N, C-alpha and C positions, 0 to 999 in steps of 0.2 A: 882340346888338343894338348893344352898344358898338363891336364890330368894324365893323358896317355903317356906323354914323355916322362912325367914323374913316376908313373907306374913301371915303365920300362926300366928306368934307372933303379927302381926298387927291386926289380927282378935280378938286375946285375949284382945287387947286394945279397938278395935271398938265395941265389944259386951258388954263392961261394961255398966251397966244401965245408968250412967250419960252420957256416950258418945252416947248411943242409943237415949236418950232424946234430946241431942243437934242435932243429925242427923235428928230426926223426926221434930223438930222445924224448922230446916233449909229447909228441903224438903217442909214442909207445907207453910212456908213463901215464899219460892222461887216460888212455883206454884201459890200462891195467887198474888204475884206481877207480875209474868209473864203474868197472865191473864189480868191485868189492862193495857190498852193501854198507852204507853209512859213511863211506870215504869218498868225498867228491873232489873236484878240481880245486876248490877254495882251500881245502886242507892241504893238498899236495903243494900248491904254489906257496902257501904259508910256510910249510916245512923247508922248501928249497930256498926261500928268501935269504936266510943267514948263510947258507952254503954257497950261494952264487954271489956273495957280497963283493968278491975281488975278481970275478970273471968279467968277460966282455959284456958291456951293457946291452948292445944290440942283440948278441946271441942269446943272452939270458932272457930278454923280453920275448924273443921269437920262441924260445922254449916254453915260456909261460903261456903264450898264445896257443902253442901246440897242445899243451896240457889242457887248456880250456876247451878247445875243439874236440880233443880225444875224450875228455871226461864226459862231454855232452852226449857223445855217441856211446861210450862204454856203459852208461847207465841203462841202455836199452837191453843189454845182454841179461842182466839180472832181472829186469822187468819182464822179459820174455821167458827165461828158463826157471826163475825162482818166484816170480810174481812179487819180487822185492826190489823196487827201483833203487839204483845206486844214487840217483839224483831226483829231487822233487819234480823236476821238469819231465821225468820219465813216467810219472804216475799214469798219465793218459795212455801211454804205450802199453802199460801192464794190463789194462782192462781187456784188450783183445789179444795182445801178444801171448800172454800166458795161456789163454784158451787155445790159440793156434798150436802152441807147443804141446799141450796135453792131447790135442787131436792128431799129433804126429806131423805137424807142419811147422816145427820150430825152425827148420832150415830156411824156407821162404820168408818167414817172419824176420829172421835176422838179416836175410839178404835185402829185403825191401827197406829195412831200417838203415843198412849200410849205404845202399845206392841212393835212397831218399836223402840221407845226410849229405852225400856228395853233391847231389843236384841242388839242394837248398843252400848248402854252404857256398857253392860256386856262384849262384845267382846273388845271394846276399852279400858276398864279398865284393862282387862287382858294384852292387849298390853302395857299399861302404866306400869304395874307391872314388865314386863320383859324387856322393852326397857330402863326404867329409870336407872337401875344399870349399863347397858352397857354404856350409855351416861355419867354416873358419872365417870366410869373408864377412859373414854376419857378426860373428863374435868379436872381430876386430873393432867394430863400432861400439862395443859395450864400454860403458864407464864403470867406475868402482861401485856406484849404486846399483847398476844392472847386475854385476857379478854377485854382489851381496844378496840381492833379491833372488837370483838364480840358485844360490846355495841354500837359501831358506826354503825355496821350492823343493830342492833336492832333499833337504832334511825331512820335510813333511812327507814327500812321496816315498822315500826309502823307509821311513818309520811305518807308513801305512801298508807298504807292499809286503814286508817280511813279517810273518807270524799272523795269528788270527785276531789279535787285539791291538788296535792303534795305540792305546794307552801304554801297553807294554813295550811297543816299538819306540814310543817317545821316551819312555823311561830309560831304555837301553841307549838311545841317542844322547840323552842328557848326561849319562855317566861318561860317554865317550867325549863329549864336549868339555866336561869338567876335567877329565884327564888331559885334554889338550891345553888347559890353562897352566899346567905344571911346568915350571922352568923359569928362565929369565925373560921378563917382559922386554920385547925388542924396542919399545918406544921409550920406556923409563929406565931400563936397565935394572929394575928391582926383581928380586926372586919372588916367585909366586908358588904357594902351596908345596914348598920343598921340605918343610918341617926340619930344616937343619941337616938334611942328607945331601952331601955334595954330589952324589951320583945323579940326583934328580935335577940338577941345575940345567942340564941339556934337554930336559923334558923326557917324556915316555917314548921309547922307541916303538914305532909302529910294528916292526917285525916281532918284538917281544910280545906285544898285545895280541897280534894275529896268531902267532904260534901257540900262545897260551890258551886263547879262547877256542881256536879251531882244533888244534892237535891234542893238547893235554886235556882240555875240557871234554872233547869227544871220547877220549880214551877212558877218563874217569867215569863218564856217564854210561858207557857200554859196560864197564866193569861193575857198576853199581846195580845193573839190572839183573834180575834173577835169570837163571838158566832156562832157556826156552827149549821146546822140542826142536831137534835138528831140522833145518829146512831141506826139503827134498828137491834135488836138482832133476829137472825133467830132461832125460836124454834126447839128443837130436836123432830123430828117426827119419828115414826116407832121404830124398834128394835135398841138397843144400840150395840148389838153384831154383829160381822162379820159373814157372812155366809161362806159356804164351798168355794164358788167361790172367795170371798174376800181374804180368807187365801191363796188360790192358787196364786192369783195375787200379793200378798203382800210380800211373804217370800223372793223372789229373789231381789226385790228393797231394802228390809231391808239390805241384805248382801252387795249389790253393794253400797248402801249409806254409810255403815260402811267403805267399802274399800276406798271411796272418803274422808270421814270425818276425820278419825284418822290420816293418814299420812300428809294431808294438815294442819290439826290443830296442828300437832307436829312441823311443820316448824317454823323457826324464823319469817317468814312473814305469819304465819297461820291465824286462825280465822275461823268462821263458815259460813260466807256469800258465799265465793267462792265454797266450796264443795256442798252446798245446791243447787246452781244453776247448777253446773256441773251434780249433780245427777238428777235434774229435766230434763235437756236437754237430758241426756242419756236415762232416762225412756221414754221420748217422742219418741226417735228413736227406742227403742227396744220393745215398747208396741205392743201387738197383736191386740189392739183395738185403733188404732191411731185416729179414728173418735171421740173418747170420750174425747181426750185432748182438753181442753178449755171448756168442758161441765161437767167435774167432774170425771176424771179418778183417781181411788184409788191409782194407781202407783205414781201419781204426789204428793200424800200426804205421802205415805210410804217411798219412797226414800229420799226426802229432810229432813224429820223428823229424819230418821236414821242418815243421814249425819250430821245434826245439833248436835245431842247428842254425836256422835262419835267424832266430832271436839271438843266438850267441854272437853272430856278426853284428847284429843291430846294436847290441849292448856296447860294442866298441866305438860306436859313433859318438855318443856323448862323452865317453871316457877320453878318446883321443882329441876331440875338438874343443871340449869345454872343461875337461878334467873332472867330470861328474860320474861316479860309479853308481850303477843301478842294479848291481847284483853283488853277491858276496865275493865271487871270484874277481869281478872288476875292481872291488875295493882293495883286495890284496894285490892285484896287478898295479893299481895306483901307488900302493906302498912300494912296489918294486921300482917304479919310475923314480919315486922320491929318494929311494935308497942310493940311486946313482946321481942325485942332484938334478933330476929332470922333472919338470912340471908340465903334464899334458895340457894342451890348450893351443890357441892360435899361434903363440910365439914358438911353440915346439916345431910346428910345420915350417916356420921361417928359419929357425936356428939349427934344427937337426933334421933336414928333409930326408937325408939318406937313411937315418934310423927309422923315421915314421913310415916312409914308403917301402923300406925294406921289410918292416913288420907287416904292412898290408899285403905286400907281394908274397910273404911267407905263408899267409893264410891260404892262398891258392895252392901252394906247394903242400901245405898240411892236409888239404882236402884230398889231393891225389894220394898222399901217403896213407891216409886213413883207409881208403878203399883197398890199396895194395896190401896193407897189414891186416885189416880186420877180417876179410873173407877167408884167407888161407889159415889164419891163426885162431879161428873160433874155438878149436879144441883146446888150445892153450888157455884162452880166457875162461873156459869152463873149468879147467883144472885149478885155476886160481881161486875159484869159489870154495875149494876144499881146505884152504889155509885156516887153521884154528884161530879163532878170534883172540885168545890170550897171547899167542905168539905175535900176531899182527899188531895189536895195540901196545904191547910191551916194546916192540921194536920202534913204534912211532914215538913213544915217550923218550926212549934212549936217543933217537935221532934228533928230536926236538931239543933235548938238553945239550947234546954235543954241538949242534948248530948254533944255539944261542951263546954258549960259552966261547965258541970259536970267534964270534964277532966281538963280544964284550965279556972277557973273563972276569966277571965281578960277582961276588956273593949277593949283592943287592939285585943285580940283573936276574940271577937265578931265582932269588926269592920272589921277584915280581913275576917271572915266568910261571911258577907254580901257584902264586897267588891269583893270577889271571886265569890259570887253568881251573882252579877251584871255583872261581867266579863263573867261568864258562859252564862248569858242571851244574852249579846251582841254577843258572839261567835256563839250561836245557831241562832240568828237573822240574822247574816251575813254568816252563813254556814261554820264556822270554827270548826273543830273537837276538843273536849275537852280532850279526852283520851291522846293524845301525851303530853299535858302539865303535866299531872300526871306522865307519864313515865319519862319525862325530870327531874322533881323534884326528883324522886326516883333514877334513874340511873345516873343523872348528877354528883352528888358528888362521886358516886362509880367509874365512868369513869375517873374523875379527879384524884382520888387516885391511880388507876391503871396506868395512864399515868405518874404520878409523880414517882411511884415506878419503872417503866420501864426506865425512864430517869436517875434516880439515879443509877441503875445498869449499864447503858451504859455511865455514866459520862456525861450526857447531850446530847448525840448524838441521834437525832430523827430517824436516818436511821435504828435503831434497829427494828422499826416497819415494815420496808420493807425488811430487811435482813432475818428475820425469816419467813420461808415458810408459817406457819399457819396464822400469823397475816397479811402477804402480801396477801394471798388468800382471807381472810375475808374482808380486806380493798378493794380489787378488786371487790368483790361481792357488797360491799356497794356502790362503785362508779357506778357500772352498775345499781344498784337499784335506785340511785339518778338521773342518767341521763336518764334512759329508759323512765319514764313517760313523761318527757318533749319532748323526741324524738318522742314518739308515738303521743302526742298532735300535734306536728308540722306536722307529716305525715298525720294525720287526717284532719288538716286544709288545707294542700296542695291538698289532694284528693277532699275535698269539693270544693275548688277553681276551680279544673279542671272540676268537674261535672257542 
């Protein structure tokens, strides 16, 4: 009952005209950037962080959430019409969606993606509204040792989730944690790793790192690649709407995809990639028309797209209740919270209930706006695909530079922006994930503070981390998560050698 009252109060906030405008702008921008290959919601939110620095915190966060939801849907358009997913979570959609488009059924493919996104997003947001308060009640019981262990688990799972190599993920994370040490030590008041540069005394700005890695780094990486053959856009032929048979074949995959996406997205090692491929493989096994898979089965679009959008709501569960980002966009959104002096977690629900519940309620509004915008504006999204990449990425660099200088007009800040941009280019070039670095910079100082607090309580005895059942369990899971990928790699090499 308390949850329903809080949600109703959230709707009174989310339905204010200014908040509706923020939500509409976010959904529109998110869909637009999701459509563009290589530009995802993480990059867009990173670009807007400096611009929204002085705007209303609640409205800005609602806009970021709208970008996230819109971006997860927008990636399906390029996946279906170009066979080039705008987001990695849309890879499974591309397998059948592009075949449907080439067979003249691009309209029904886009329609089942839009409606499946709405159904899954609606159910998953209801799950978020009812699961978040329960998780907050558990998190209130956490001590400093539990929070430290939880962050160690987050470090390990994020490093293992992003990229193909756990070692490269850990390397990226270590760089981020090292950057988090720069500045004045809050306990001793001593400067750390500032090298005599006064501008570094306040530490590295998360927005500068995020914009540099995601926006400038991506632009440099795209510019460095050789010119490819132009991608052919498959025109939408025939009816845009689904027929009776399409509806009959889509509703069950929508529900199954939601069942995969939300729980997995809500895990500390969540994300949208795993549930989308689980959904695809499940639909392939359950489909009554197995001969169509690989040639354009609508189930192969409906299920993964539902899982994709349900996972987007799931990812917000650990972000809002524990302050743990499990995706690149969630990491940038966490930076957005901190930019306004807000720390997601149990206290945020107590101190800023209007903001949190307004944000959750706005997700319902965003789902409705997605359906209203996306089905009529498919022609516009297709035309966006024709924007030349040089114009697009040149604009991104200009926008990133202006936004960073607007927040902190300093030559040192500008130098760091392009230094991080070049680092982001090198990491993409050598296949190092960039998201763990942002997570390391955000969570590193928080983990350090919790560890120091725990050691102060125990008078310097580190065994408190293992004597407490909660922290011991979380550290055990972190150890398993750290070792398991290396063990699996060893087993795969051993099997390959035997064959």
